[in-house]
Each structure stands twice: as structure tokens, then as C-alpha cells.
C-alpha positions in Angstrom: 144.7 -9.9 -85.7 141.6 -8.8 -83.9 143.1 -5.4 -83.4 143.8 -5.1 -87.1 140.2 -6.1 -87.9 138.9 -3.5 -85.4 141.1 -0.8 -86.9 139.8 -1.6 -90.4 136.2 -1.6 -89.2 136.5 1.7 -87.5 138.4 3.2 -90.5 135.7 2.1 -92.8 133.0 3.4 -90.4 134.8 6.8 -90.2 135.0 7.0 -94.0 131.3 6.3 -94.3 130.5 9.0 -91.7 132.7 11.5 -93.7 130.9 10.6 -96.9 127.5 11.0 -95.2 128.5 14.5 -94.0 129.3 15.4 -97.6 126.7 13.5 -99.5 123.7 14.3 -97.4 123.7 18.1 -97.9 124.7 17.7 -101.5 121.9 15.3 -102.2 119.4 17.6 -100.4 120.5 20.5 -102.6 121.1 18.5 -105.8 117.9 19.8 -107.4 119.4 23.2 -107.8 122.3 22.0 -110.0 122.1 23.6 -113.4 121.8 21.6 -116.6 125.2 20.9 -118.0 127.1 21.7 -114.8 129.3 19.7 -112.4 131.4 20.4 -109.4 134.3 18.3 -108.0 135.8 19.1 -104.5 139.2 17.7 -103.7 139.9 17.3 -100.0 142.9 15.1 -99.0 142.8 11.9 -101.1 139.1 12.2 -101.6 137.0 13.9 -104.2 133.3 14.7 -103.8 131.2 15.3 -106.9 127.8 16.6 -108.0 127.2 16.1 -111.7 124.2 16.8 -113.9 123.6 13.7 -116.1 121.3 13.8 -119.2 118.6 11.2 -119.0 119.2 10.6 -122.7 122.7 9.4 -122.0 121.6 6.5 -119.8 120.2 3.2 -121.0 118.1 0.2 -119.8 116.0 2.0 -117.2 113.1 3.5 -119.2 110.7 0.7 -118.6 107.6 2.4 -120.0 109.5 3.8 -123.0 108.3 7.4 -122.5 111.7 9.0 -122.9 112.0 10.1 -119.3 113.0 8.4 -116.0 110.6 8.7 -113.1 111.5 8.0 -109.5 110.2 4.4 -109.6 112.4 3.6 -112.6 115.4 5.3 -111.0 114.9 3.3 -107.8 114.4 0.0 -109.7 117.6 0.5 -111.8 119.7 2.5 -109.3 122.6 0.0 -109.3 122.8 -0.2 -113.1 122.5 3.5 -113.6 125.2 4.2 -111.0 127.5 1.7 -112.8 126.9 3.6 -116.0 127.7 6.9 -114.4 130.9 5.5 -112.8 132.1 4.1 -116.1 131.3 7.4 -117.9 133.0 9.7 -115.4 136.7 8.9 -115.0 139.0 10.7 -112.7 142.8 10.4 -112.9 145.5 11.9 -110.7 149.1 11.7 -111.7 148.4 8.6 -113.8 146.3 6.9 -111.1 142.5 6.4 -111.3 140.3 7.4 -108.5 137.9 4.7 -107.3 134.3 5.6 -106.7 133.3 4.5 -103.2 129.8 6.1 -102.8 127.2 7.4 -105.2 123.5 8.0 -105.4 121.2 9.4 -108.1 118.3 11.7 -107.7 115.9 13.4 -110.2 116.7 17.0 -111.0 114.1 19.8 -110.6 111.3 19.6 -113.2 112.4 23.0 -114.5 115.8 21.7 -115.7 114.8 20.7 -119.2 116.6 20.2 -122.5 116.1 23.0 -124.9 112.8 22.7 -126.8 111.3 20.3 -124.3 107.8 20.9 -122.9 107.6 17.9 -120.5 107.3 18.5 -116.8 109.6 15.4 -116.1 113.3 16.1 -115.5 115.6 15.8 -118.5 118.5 15.1 -116.2 119.5 13.2 -113.1 122.0 14.5 -110.5 124.8 12.1 -109.5 126.2 12.7 -106.0 129.3 10.7 -105.2 132.6 10.3 -103.6 135.9 8.8 -104.9 139.3 8.3 -103.5 142.9 8.1 -104.7 145.8 6.2 -103.2 147.6 9.6 -102.7 146.8 13.2 -103.3 147.4 14.1 -107.0 149.0 17.2 -108.3 147.3 17.2 -111.7 143.7 16.0 -112.0 142.3 14.7 -115.3 138.6 14.3 -115.9 137.3 12.2 -118.8 133.5 12.4 -119.4 131.5 10.3 -121.8 127.9 10.6 -120.8 126.5 12.6 -123.8 122.9 12.4 -125.0 122.4 9.6 -127.6 120.2 12.0 -129.7 121.2 15.6 -130.6 119.6 18.3 -128.5 117.4 20.8 -130.3 116.2 24.2 -129.5 113.0 25.9 -130.9 114.1 28.4 -133.5 117.7 27.3 -133.7 119.1 26.5 -137.2 120.5 23.1 -136.0 121.3 20.8 -133.1 122.4 22.4 -129.8 126.0 21.5 -128.9 125.9 19.7 -125.6 128.5 20.8 -123.0 129.3 20.2 -119.4 130.8 23.1 -117.4 132.9 21.7 -114.6 134.4 23.4 -111.5 137.2 21.6 -109.7 138.3 22.9 -106.3 141.1 22.0 -103.9 139.8 22.3 -100.3 141.8 22.0 -97.1 140.3 22.6 -93.6 137.3 24.2 -95.2 139.3 26.7 -97.2 139.5 26.8 -101.0 143.2 26.7 -102.0 142.7 26.6 -105.7 139.9 26.5 -108.2 139.7 25.9 -112.0 136.7 25.8 -114.4 136.6 23.9 -117.7 134.2 23.1 -120.5 133.7 19.5 -121.8 132.0 18.6 -125.0 131.7 15.5 -127.2 134.7 16.8 -129.2 136.6 17.7 -126.1 135.7 15.1 -123.5 138.9 15.1 -121.5 140.4 18.0 -119.5 143.3 18.5 -117.1 143.1 20.7 -114.0 145.9 22.2 -112.0 148.3 21.4 -114.7 151.5 23.5 -115.2 151.4 26.3 -117.8 153.5 24.3 -120.3 150.9 21.6 -120.4 148.2 24.1 -121.3 150.4 25.5 -124.1 150.9 22.0 -125.5 147.2 21.1 -125.2 146.1 24.2 -127.1 148.9 23.7 -129.6 147.4 20.4 -130.4 144.0 22.1 -130.8 145.5 24.6 -133.3 147.3 21.9 -135.3 144.1 19.8 -135.6 142.1 22.9 -136.6 144.4 24.0 -139.4 144.7 20.5 -140.9 141.0 19.8 -140.4 139.8 23.0 -142.0 139.8 22.3 -145.7 139.1 26.0 -146.6 142.2 27.1 -144.6 144.4 24.5 -146.3 143.1 25.5 -149.8 143.8 29.2 -149.0 147.3 28.4 -148.0 147.9 26.3 -151.2 146.5 29.1 -153.4 148.7 31.6 -151.6 152.0 29.7 -151.5 151.6 28.2 -155.0 151.5 31.6 -156.6 155.3 32.1 -156.0 158.0 29.7 -154.7 160.4 31.5 -152.4 161.5 30.5 -148.9 161.7 34.2 -147.9 158.3 34.9 -149.3 156.7 31.9 -147.7 158.2 32.6 -144.3 157.0 36.3 -144.5 153.5 35.4 -145.6 153.0 32.6 -143.1 154.2 34.8 -140.2 151.8 37.7 -141.3 149.0 35.2 -141.5 149.7 33.7 -138.1 150.0 37.1 -136.4 146.7 38.3 -137.9 144.5 35.3 -137.1 146.1 35.2 -133.7 144.7 38.6 -132.9 141.1 38.0 -134.0 141.1 34.4 -132.6 142.2 35.7 -129.2 139.7 38.5 -129.2 136.8 36.2 -130.3 137.8 33.5 -127.8 137.7 35.9 -124.9 134.3 37.1 -126.0 135.5 40.6 -126.9 134.6 40.3 -130.6 131.6 38.6 -132.1 130.8 38.2 -135.8 128.2 36.1 -137.5 129.8 32.7 -138.4 127.9 32.8 -141.7 129.6 36.0 -142.8 132.9 34.7 -141.7 132.6 31.5 -143.7 131.6 33.5 -146.8 134.5 35.9 -146.3 137.0 32.9 -146.0 135.6 31.5 -149.3 136.0 35.0 -150.9 139.6 35.2 -149.7 140.4 32.0 -151.6 138.7 33.4 -154.7 140.7 36.7 -154.4 144.1 35.1 -153.9 143.5 32.6 -156.8 142.2 35.3 -159.1 145.2 37.6 -158.5 147.5 34.8 -159.4 145.7 33.7 -162.5 145.4 37.3 -163.7 149.1 37.6 -163.2 148.7 40.7 -161.0 152.2 41.5 -159.6 152.0 42.6 -156.0 155.0 44.0 -154.1 155.8 41.8 -151.1 154.9 44.6 -148.5 151.5 45.0 -150.1 151.1 41.3 -150.4 151.8 41.0 -146.7 149.2 43.6 -145.9 146.6 41.7 -148.0 147.5 38.5 -146.2 147.3 40.1 -142.8 143.8 41.4 -143.5 142.7 38.0 -144.8 144.3 36.4 -141.7 142.1 38.5 -139.5 139.1 36.9 -141.2 140.5 33.4 -140.9 141.1 34.0 -137.1 137.4 34.6 -136.7 136.9 31.3 -138.6 139.0 29.4 -136.2 137.0 30.8 -133.3 133.7 30.0 -135.1 134.8 26.4 -135.6 135.6 26.0 -131.9 132.2 27.5 -131.0 130.4 25.0 -133.2 132.3 22.2 -131.4 131.1 23.5 -128.1 134.7 24.5 -127.1 134.4 28.3 -127.5 134.8 28.9 -123.8 137.9 26.7 -123.4 140.3 29.7 -123.6 138.1 32.1 -121.7 137.9 29.5 -118.8 141.5 28.6 -118.9 143.7 29.6 -115.9 146.3 30.9 -118.5 144.2 32.4 -121.3 147.1 34.3 -122.9 149.4 31.3 -122.9 146.5 29.2 -124.2 146.1 31.6 -127.2 149.9 31.5 -127.7 149.8 27.7 -127.7 146.9 27.6 -130.2 148.7 29.8 -132.6 151.9 27.8 -132.3 149.8 24.8 -133.3 148.4 26.7 -136.2 151.9 27.7 -137.3 153.2 24.2 -137.1 150.2 23.1 -139.2 151.0 25.8 -141.8 154.6 24.8 -141.9 153.5 21.2 -142.5 151.3 22.3 -145.4 154.2 24.3 -146.8 156.7 21.4 -146.5 154.2 19.0 -148.1 153.6 21.5 -151.0 157.4 21.9 -151.5 157.9 18.2 -151.5 155.2 18.0 -154.2 157.0 20.7 -156.2 160.2 18.6 -156.1 158.3 15.6 -157.3 156.7 17.5 -160.1 160.0 19.0 -161.2 161.5 15.5 -161.4 158.5 14.0 -163.3 157.9 16.9 -165.6 161.4 18.3 -166.2 160.3 19.7 -169.5 157.7 21.9 -168.0 158.2 25.1 -165.9 156.8 25.7 -162.4 154.3 28.1 -164.0 152.4 25.1 -165.4 151.5 23.4 -162.1 151.2 26.8 -160.4 148.5 27.9 -162.7 146.9 24.5 -162.3 146.8 24.9 -158.5 145.4 28.4 -159.0 142.6 27.2 -161.3 141.7 24.4 -158.9 141.7 26.8 -155.9 139.5 29.3 -157.8 137.0 26.6 -158.7 136.8 25.2 -155.1 136.7 28.7 -153.6 133.9 29.8 -156.0 131.9 26.7 -155.2 132.2 27.4 -151.5 131.3 31.1 -151.9 128.2 30.4 -153.9 127.2 27.6 -151.5 127.6 29.7 -148.4 125.8 32.7 -149.9 122.9 30.7 -151.3 
């Protein structure tokens, strides 16, 4: 029994020494950590972390209510602040959570300030800590929830600044970096996987694409205006394929940073595309399928820039550029878009069947023109609103 106690004591002492070797130099250099950055180093079953934490994300320590935390307040509330950080930064590996064993907080350099701030006090703290798993994980999942309670602003910016955390995760063995991945977290994307197989990346970005197409009202209205103008499985399949290929091109180029267009112009062009498609239908302009495909392809290029713009506004614009499989990530995103478009088409076709049953005495042209009028009104409203 005594031997067992001795072994546990020396094992705990050795772990403490290991953590001190890691945490001491990290704490001494913590003031150089950039705002919105974090690093996680995996060695064996342990992970050592340095994370920039916004002061505005922490509660209960601002005793003098001046909006910043000085060294005395940090020291007085160290335990509570550490508990908040440990609850807000969750690490999982192969379904098992890592347990934080050591952590300390230190003020960042006075120069690391939130955009638009003129105070000399730090706008962030730096958390330096160590955690441990029961066994070395293959896939690491990071979930982060320490976002500022008030939107960040920047002088001269038209609106709030999207808060992000750029994270680098490294696998280290015997002082050598075996693998390294970088990801971007934001309030809308607060969970990321690292060292996941390529198929997981494809599925994750397919989910992004599916959510974007169904969450974008202007894209859905455009699809309804386009598909309602003529019911034919062959026509629908051809148009949706052309639309997917087109927006896949511009979305990929914009996501990689190779193309940049004003989001204001893109939003106006998307509204104009709805007006154009609706007007062609209501004016009964007959367009040969090959020319219709060309028109849809050109409009799809615009909508692809719109998808990229939406991700940029959510603070997720660098997700694909930082992905270890950028091409497959773009493919996954477009697969999600395609599934979303097919869902819209199936829902529209189901509505057609219902209308045919309820109004057997009326032809499809009646509700088709009704859909065209509604799309034209909505598209015109958006166009005027986005221009004015």
C-alpha cells in the first residue's frame, strides 16, 4: 500500500514538473499572443494551451465597474475566472473530454485592444493551461464559447466587427511537429474538428451548404421563380446543375481569397436576378433551354459570391482557406447546396400536386403566374431596399 502511495505521489510530482516546464515559458511569453488567437499543442495524452480571452466574455470580476480587469481584480477572482475559462473551452478526443489540470491567467499586453478602443488597459486576458485525456485521441474537437457579451465595433466600420478566434492545433512528439492544422471559430461556428478524415470535412461543409441555401431567403425565392416558370423534371435537373456548377466556381474562388467583390453589389445583383427571372416569366418570353442554361449559369456566378459574402459576415470566410482539404471542402459545400436545392424543388413539386388536386379546374399557368408576381414584388422590394 505504501509503495502504491509513493508511486502516485511521484507520478503527480512528475506531472507537475512537466506542466511547469511547459507553462512557465508560455506564461512569460503570453503577452505576445495576438488578439483572437489560440494555440493547442498535443503531446502524448496531454494538451498545452495558450488562448486569448476577451475581458468582455468574463463576468463577476470587474469590482470597480470600469469595463476592464486590472491585475488586482484578476488575482482576487483568479479561481472563478479560471473556472469560467475551463467551462468555455471544451476539448474532446474520440468522444472523451479532456480534463483541465493546470491553468493560470495573465493580462495581455496593453497594445492588444479591441477595435475602436483607446484605453491603455488590456482588452483580453491570456489563459495558459494544461489538460489531459485518458488516451491519445485521433480526432480532436474544440468547442469555444467565450465570446464578448457586447458586439465589437471599429471606428469607421458600417457595423459590428465579427469576433473570431484563429486556432492552431499541433501534434508534437519528442520535440518534433508531426501534424498541424489551423481553424477559425466564430459565434456562428463555435465548434471545430482537427485531424479528422477527409470525409468528415466533406460532411461538415455539406451541412454548411445546406444551411446556407435554406437560410438564404433570396436564394430560395430565386429558385422558386426559376422553377415555377416551367414544370419539367428534365428542365429542373438541367437548371439546378448549371446553377450549382456556376456558384461553385465563384464561391470557391472567393473562399480562397482569389476573387473579392463588394458584398453590397453582390446583394443588389442577387435581387436583380430575381426580378429578371420573374419578369421573363410574366412577359411570357420563350427562351430555348440552352440559352436559359447560359442565363442561369451567369446568375449562378453572382449567387456564389453571395454565399461567400454570407460566410464572411458570419466570420467564417476563412474556414475553407484554412481547411487541410480546401478543394474537398468546396465540393462538400456545393453538395450541401445541391441537396438544399433539391429539397426546395421537391417541396415545390409537392405543392404543385396539392394545388392540382385542390384546383382541378385551373391550369398550372394560374399558380405559376401567381408565383411569378409574388417573386417579382419581393425581388423588386429587395432591389430598391439594397440600392437605397
